VOKETOR-782433 format. One record per residue (C-alpha): residue number from 1; residue in one letter; x, y, z. Coordinates in steps of 0.05 Angstrom, whole numbers, plus 32768, in hexadecimal, padded with zeros to 4 digits. Example, Ala and Ser with C-alpha at 12.3 -4.5 7.8 and 13.67 -1.06 7.14 Angstrom:
 pos code   px   py   pz
   1    a 80F6 7FA6 809C
   2    s 8111 7FEB 808F
***
This chain:
 pos code   px   py   pz
   1    m 8773 875A 8886
   2    d 8788 8755 88CF
   3    a 87CD 8776 88C9
   4    p 87D1 87C2 88C5
   5    v 87D0 87E5 8881
   6    l 8804 881B 8876
   7    l 87E9 8856 884E
   8    t 8820 8885 8837
   9    g 880D 88CB 8822
  10    s 87CF 88C6 884D
  11    e 87C4 8911 884E
  12    g 87BE 8917 8803
  13    r 877F 8916 87D8
  14    v 877F 88CC 87CA
  15    g 878F 88BB 8812
  16    r 8756 88E5 882C
  17    a 8726 88C5 87F9
  18    i 873A 887F 8811
  19    l 8733 8890 885B
  20    e 86F1 88B4 884F
  21    h 86D1 8871 883E
  22    l 86FF 883D 885E
  23    d 8713 885D 88A0
  24    d 86F6 8823 88C9
  25    a 8705 87EC 8897
  26    y 874F 87E2 88A8
  27    d 8781 87EC 88DF
  28    w 87A3 8827 88BF
  29    r 87EA 8840 88C8
  30    l 87EC 8885 88A8
  31    l 882C 88A2 888E
  32    d 8838 88E9 8874
  33    r 886D 891F 8878
  34    e 883C 894C 889A
  35    p 8814 8940 88DA
  36    p 87CA 8930 88CD
  37    s 879B 896A 88C5
  38    s 8763 8947 88EB
  39    d 8759 890C 891A
  40    p 8773 88D0 88F3
  41    p 8755 888A 88F3
  42    g 8795 8866 8907
  43    e 87DD 886A 891C
  44    v 8803 88A5 88FF
  45    v 884B 88A6 88E6
  46    v 8869 88E9 88D2
  47    a 88A4 88DA 88A5
  48    d 88C4 88E3 8861
  49    i 88BF 88A5 8835
  50    t 8908 88AC 881F
  51    d 891E 88A0 8868
  52    e 8933 8857 8867
  53    e 8934 884F 88B3
  54    r 88EF 886E 88BD
  55    m 88D1 8845 8884
  56    s 88EC 8805 88A3
  57    e 88C8 8818 88E3
  58    a 8888 882C 88BE
  59    v 8880 87EA 8899
  60    e 888B 87BE 88D6
  61    d 8853 878B 88DF
  62    v 8827 87A8 88A7
  63    g 8804 8779 8877
  64    a 87FC 87A8 883D
  65    i 8812 87ED 8825
  66    i 87EC 8820 87FD
  67    h 8822 884E 87E3
  68    l 8808 8893 87D0
  69    a 8840 88C0 87E9
  70    g 8868 88EB 87B9
  71    d 8868 892D 8794
  72    p 8824 892E 8770
  73    r 8830 896A 8744
  74    p 882E 895D 86F9
  75    e 8860 8996 86F1
  76    a 888E 897D 8728
  77    p 88D9 8986 8719
  78    w 8906 894B 870E
  79    q 892B 894F 8750
  80    s 88EA 894C 8776
  81    v 88CC 8911 8752
  82    l 890F 88ED 8754
  83    r 8913 88F4 87A0
  84    n 88CB 88F0 87B5
  85    n 88AC 88C3 8781
  86    i 88E3 8895 8768
  87    d 8914 8890 87A2
  88    g 88DB 8892 87D4
  89    t 88B6 8859 87B2
  90    h 88F6 8830 87AE
  91    t 8903 883C 87F8
  92    i 88BF 8824 880F
  93    l 88C0 87E8 87E0
  94    e 8903 87D3 87FE
  95    a 88E6 87DB 8843
  96    a 88A8 87B4 8830
  97    v 88D0 8778 8817
  98    e 88FE 8777 8853
  99    a 88C1 8778 8882
 100    g 889C 8741 885C
 101    v 8861 876C 8847
 102    e 8832 8745 881A
 103    k 8810 877A 87EF
 104    f 8826 87BC 87D2
 105    v 87F4 87EB 87B1
 106    f 8816 8822 8788
 107    a 87F2 8861 8775
 108    s 8807 886C 872D
 109    s 87E7 88A1 8702
 110    n 87C6 88B1 86C0
 111    h 8804 88DB 86B3
 112    a 882B 889A 86A9
 113    v 8806 8892 8667
 114    g 87F6 88DB 8657
 115    s 8817 88DC 8614
 116    y 87E6 88AA 85F7
 117    e 87B8 88E6 85F3
 118    t 87D4 88FF 85B1
 119    d 87B5 8934 8585
 120    a 87A0 88FC 8556
 121    r 8775 88DC 858C
 122    t 875A 8917 85B3
 123    p 8725 892D 85C1
 124    d 8702 88F0 85A3
 125    i 871E 88BF 85D6
 126    y 86FA 88E4 860E
 127    r 86B6 88D7 85EE
 128    p 8688 889B 85FA
 129    e 8685 8884 85B2
 130    d 86D1 887D 85AC
 131    d 86EC 8837 85BA
 132    f 8736 8847 85C7
 133    r 874B 8828 860A
 134    l 878A 8822 8633
 135    d 8787 87E2 865B
 136    g 87C8 87E0 8682
 137    t 87EE 87B2 8652
 138    e 8809 87EE 862B
 139    l 884E 880B 8638
 140    p 8850 884C 8660
 141    r 8852 888D 8639
 142    p 885B 88C4 866D
 143    g 8847 890B 865D
 144    n 8873 892C 8691
 145    r 88A9 891D 86C5
 146    y 8875 890C 86F8
 147    g 885A 88D7 86C8
 148    v 88A1 88BD 86C0
 149    s 88A6 88B4 870B
 150    k 8864 888E 870D
 151    a 8879 8861 86D3
 152    t 88BA 8854 86F9
 153    g 8893 8841 8737
 154    e 886D 880E 870E
 155    l 88AF 87F0 86F6
 156    l 88CA 87EE 873D
 157    g 888B 87C9 8751
 158    r 8896 8798 8718
 159    y 88DE 878C 872F
 160    f 88CC 8782 8778
 161    h 8895 8751 8764
 162    d 88C2 8729 8736
 163    e 88FF 872B 8764
 164    h 88DE 8724 87A8
 165    g 8897 870A 879C
 166    l 8875 8748 87B7
 167    s 882D 874E 879E
 168    v 8827 8792 877B
 169    v 87ED 87B6 875B
 170    c 87F8 87F9 8738
 171    v 87BB 8826 8733
 172    r 87BE 885A 86FC
 173    i 8791 888C 871E
 174    g 8766 88BA 86F3
 175    n 8746 88FC 8707
 176    l 8731 88F7 8750
 177    t 86FD 8929 8767
 178    k 86CD 8922 87A1
 179    d 8688 893A 878D
 180    r 8683 8939 8742
 181    p 86AE 8937 8703
 182    p 86C4 8979 86E4
 183    r 8691 899A 86B6
 184    d 86A2 89AC 866E
 185    y 86E3 8984 8671
 186    e 86DE 8944 8649
 187    r 8721 8928 865E
 188    g 8712 8931 86A8
 189    q 86CF 890F 86A0
 190    a 86EF 88D5 867A
 191    m 8720 88C7 86B2
 192    w 86F5 88DA 86ED
 193    l 86FC 88B2 872E
 194    s 86CB 88BF 8766
 195    h 86DF 88BB 87AF
 196    r 86B0 8880 87B9
 197    d 86CD 8859 877F
 198    c 8714 886C 8793
 199    a 870B 884E 87D8
 200    h 86EA 8810 87BC
 201    l 8723 8805 878A
 202    f 8759 8809 87BF
 203    d 8730 87DD 87ED
 204    r 872F 87A9 87B5
 205    c 877A 87B1 87AD
 206    l 8782 879D 87F6
 207    q 8751 8763 87F2
 208    a 875F 8742 87AF
 209    e 8795 8710 879E
 210    y 87C6 8722 8766
 211    g 880E 8720 8750
 212    y 8821 875E 872A
 213    e 87EB 8788 8709
 214    i 87DE 87CC 86EA
 215    v 8797 87E5 86EC
 216    y 8774 8827 86DE
 217    g 8752 884E 8714
 218    i 8714 8871 86F9
 219    s 86CA 886D 8705
 220    n 869A 8849 86D6
 221    n 8696 8884 86A6
 222    d 8674 8882 8663
 223    r 86AC 88AF 864B
 224    r 86ED 8889 8655
 225    y 872C 8873 8631
 226    y 8745 8848 866B
 227    s 872B 8801 866E
 228    l 870E 87E8 86AF
 229    e 870C 87A0 869B
 230    h 874E 878B 86BA
 231    a 873D 87AC 86FC
 232    r 86FA 8789 86FC
 233    e 871A 8746 86EB
 234    v 8755 8748 871A
 235    l 873A 8771 8754
 236    d 86EE 8768 874E
 237    y 86EA 87B4 8749
 238    d 86A2 87CB 8742
 239    p 869E 8817 873A
 240    k 865B 8837 8748
 241    d 8663 887E 872D
 242    n 8662 8899 86E6
 243    s 8674 88DF 86CF
 244    a 8639 88DC 869E
 245    e 860A 88E0 86D9
 246    f 861D 8928 86E2
 247    d 8612 893E 869B
 248    e 85E3 8979 8697
***
């Protein structure tokens, strides 16, 4: 991709994981509310994603957007997720369409489907022998207001794809940790996403051709209740890590 890639929320955990492995792969334009904590690999924009004028400037001449910015707290109050996650996503989608951006990669979350983990299914669904899978075709079932905001972001992406032809992929990110999955925590192991696989997945989101898709963002774990088949089929996602490799 010759045009710059706008990465919103670049100072967050997912943004740092992407840049850790892909710092030289793209011409980055990095957007965050806070100035960078270290020397960034690209142009820096310090702005709030709800600022329509600044977002119009930020998306100018970019070919794709990875949208990570927002309030990441599962316990975030409604007013915060409404402003930062829902209004902010709508603002940057509007700016993307007006600027003629081709691809929009939305960082959704496992919290958009958290209520599928009912007492009747857990903890069995976290174990290798269980065959229950979510594959992205199911309706959202958020477990908190943060999950509601991520499900809303997915619907906004659907609307902007259908109405304006924007290519949109929504990545329901699992449990991102850098070095290893959490020990003695079956759920965290089932939805583990390594930094290496995270960067590879978002790289594939930038490179592949698609219309509107929902995929799951986890590593190739033996324990999992998210299917990777659609991400493999649509994006050619090929995760290398597996939480089982760290079993004692």
